N, C-alpha and C positions, 0 to 999 in steps of 0.2 A: 709673449704668446708665440706658439710655434706656427709653422706654415701649414700644418695639417688642416684638411677641410673641416669646416664647422658644419654640423648637422642641424638643419632647421626643420622642426616638426610643423606640419601644416595639414589642415583638412584637405580633402581631395576635390572639392567643388571647383568649378572654373574660377569663381570669384576668389576663393581662398588661395588657389594656386597663383592667381594674378597678383594679389596683394603681397603674398609671401615672396614671389619672385622679385617684386619691387624692393622689399625689405632686404632680401638676399643681396641684391646689387649694392644697396647702400652700406650694408654691413661689410661686404667684401672691400668696398672703397675705404672704409674706416680702419679695418683690421689688416688689409693686405693679404687676407686669406681667402681661398675659395670657399663657397657656401653651397652645400648640396641640400636639395629638398627631400625630406622624408615624409611620405604620404601616410596619414593616419586616419582611420575611419572612426568617427565618434557615434555615440548612440543617437544623437540628433540627426545624423546623416542617414541612418538606416530605418529609423522609426517613421511610420507613415501617419502617426497620430498628430493631432493639432498640438502645438507647443503648450497651450494652456492645460491640455490633458496629461502630458508627460512631465509637467512641472516647469519646463522652460529653463530653470536655473541650472547652469553648468552642463547641459546636455551636449553642447558643442565643444566643451572645454576639458572635461574630466579625463578623457583618453589622452589628450595632449599632455596634460599635467602628469599623468601616470608615466608616460614615456620619458618626461624630463627627470622625474624622481628615480626611475630605473636606469638612467644614464643612456637611454637609447637615442636621445637627441640632446643637443647642447643648448638650444633655445627654441622657443615656439612663438608663433605669431597668431594672435586672436583678433577678431573684431571686438573692440572693447565693450560694446553693448551686450555681448554674450557672456562676459565675465561675471561670476557672482561677486557681490560687493565685499565679502570677506576675503582678505588676502592670506593664504597659508604662510606660516612662518618659514617654511622650507623653501619658498619660492620668492623671487624678487621681480617686481614690475620694473624692469631695468630702463625701459624707454616707452614713451608715448609720443610718437612723431607728430608733426604738424597735421592738424585735422583737415580732412576733406570737407566738402560741402555737407552740412548736417541735415539738409532738408529732405523731406519726402517728395516724391514726384508721381505724376500720373502718366501711364501709357494707355491711351484710349483709342478706340476705333475712330476712323475719319478725322484724325488729328484734333479731336475735341479737347477743350479745356474742361476742368472739373465743373465749373458753373454752367457750362453749355451742354452737359449731358442730358439726354432726353428723360422725361418722366418715367420712373420705374427702372432706371439704369441699374445694372448689376455691377458692383465694384468688388473685385477680389482682393483679399489681404489675409495673411495669417496672423495679424497682430490685433489683439484686443485694444491696444492703445490707439491704433489708427481707426478702428471701428468706432470707438467711443467719440473721438474728435470729429470724424467725418459725419457721423450721425447727429452730433450736437450742432455742427455748422448747418447741416441740412435742415434741422428743425428750426433753427434761428432764422434761416433765410428762405424758407418755403420751398426747399428742393425736395424732390421725391426720388430717393435712392434706396437700394437694397445692398447692404454689405454682405459678402459671401466669403465664408472661411475657406482658404485654400492653403496647400503646402506645395513645395517643389522649388527647384532652382529657378534662376532668372529666365532661362529658355522656356521652361515649362509654364511659368506664369504669363509671360508675354504671348505664348502660343494660345492660351485661353482666349485672348483678345483677337488674335489673327484668325482663330477657328470659329469665332462668333459665339463662344460659350459665355463670354463676359463682355460687357461694354468697356471696362477699364480695369486695370490693376494698379495698386499702389506699391511702389518700390522705393529704396533709398537711393538718392542721387549719387552718393559716394560709390556704391557698388557698381552702378552703371558707368560712372567715370572710369573706374579701375579696369573694367573689362572692355572699354572702348565702345559702349553702346549708348552714350548719353544723347546721341542724335535721335534716338527713338522716343525720347520724352516728349509728350504733348503739352504738359503743364507742370511747372514747378509750384509746389504748394507753399505759400508763405508760412513762416513759423507763427504768424498771427492766426492762421487757420488750423494748422496741425503742428504742435510741438513735437520734435523728434524724440526718440528713445534716449535715455541718459547715455552719453558716450557715443551716440550715433555719428558715424563718419570718422571716428578715431580708431587707431590700431593700438594694440598692446603687445609689447615684446617682453617675453618672460623667460627667465632662466633660474637656475638654482641659486639660493641665497648665499651659498658658500663659495661661489665662483667669482671672486672679487675682480679678477682681471677682465673677465667677460662682461661683468656688470659695468665696469668703467668704460669699456669699449662701446657697448651698446648705448650707454648714456650719452654718447656723442650725438645720437639721433633724437634725443629728447627735446620736446618743445615746451618750455616752462608755462606759457600761457595756456596751451592746450591741456597740459597736466592739471593746472589750477582749475580750469573750467570743468573738465570731466570729473575731477575729484569732488567739486561742489555738487554736480549733478548726481553722482553716485552716492554721495552722502545723503542727499534728499531721498533717494530710492531706499537706502538702508534704513533711514529713520522712519520711513513709512512702513517698513517691514514688508516690502513688496518684492517679488521676484522679477526676473527678466521678462516674463510674459504677462505681467500685470499691466492694467491700462493706465500706466503712468508715463507722462511726457515731461521732459525737462531740458532746458537749454540755458547755459551761462554764456554771456557775451560781454565784451568790453565796451564801455562807454567812454568816448574820447571827446575832448574839447580841442578841435583842430588836430594837431599831431600828438597831443599829450593825452595819454590814457589816464582817465580820472577814477573810474569805478568799474566794478563788475556787477552786472545785473543777472540775477538767477530767476527764471520763470519756471513754474511747475503746474501741471494739470493732472487731475485724476477724474475719471468719469465712468459711469456705467456704459456698457458696450452699446446699448441702444440709444445713447446720447441724451437720455431724458434728464440726467442730473450730472453736473460737473462741479468741481471745485478748482478754480484757476487763480493763482496768486503770484506775486513777484516780490522780490526784495533786492535792494542794492547795498553794496558796501565797498570798502577799499579793495583794490585788487589784491588778492591773497598772496602773501610772500612766503607762506609756509603751508605745509600739509594741514596742520591743525586749523589754520585760519580758513582754508577752503572747506574743510569738514564742517566748521562752525556755521558757515553761510548756508550750507545744505540743511543742517539740523534746524537752524532758525526758521527757514521757510517751511520745512516739514511740520514743525510744531504749530505754525499758523494754519497750515492746511488741515491738520488733524483737528484743531479747534473748530474748524469750519465743517467738520463731518466727513473728511476724506476717507477715513477708515472704513466706513460703511459702504463705500462705492467700489471697493476693490474685491476681486474674487476671493483672495485670501485676506480675511479681515485682520487688520493690524490690532495688536493688543495694547 
């Protein structure tokens, strides 16, 4: 590979720029080449509609992929949870680095925990998945909350709390870590309370499939356990025929006996946004050593969830 600067395509948001900057530094170390950020505006960045209304799937990704295919950038960085589950043949998912904390968090007024919020508390989120699980938890534990649909970047969402418009907002821990604002979190939500979005906390580094040298270089940043986990989670999402904005949570984690990793557990949940009905199941199996094994784990759990009526709980009904 030459010493010419590599062009990294990224969204313009503060979070996207922060995580792309971190990847740029890592790629520069691996390749010995400078990396320059190329800012690209996606449809999801300019639309003010709720993600569920504009489809969710691919709205933060399509423009970046088009820039790759046109040769305007050499590689792109995505939040993995934004990627459609179908991978185009012309593009390679060259690396999935070590995952950040996948949990959701609360930023609330008066440093309140989720379970300490007052009756009638208004909690902002743009995610049907979060709404479904928060409302289900509230119903089960006698909490009186109202989930409010919001859009906007991290600054905008937290400002709703500071300005008194909302009592709390729900955000991803990973994003706050990456922009240096994790100290504003007032409560980390256990994955037993709210399962994250499939792939949450992980990044995807993508380039064209015909660039073998770059694929090999970017592959140095890949974390095999993270790739196996998110592949299983995304396989579940695909088998449910649900898009990025569907009320589906999933998390694959490793089960260890002492220092020896024994199995991978995959948990999944689907629910109505009002929390009145949910299907939540889990399965365990050997730690996947291949892409096909990880995919099979996701499909297995999805089949069990569909048999329990999961299709009827999603906005877009699975066929």
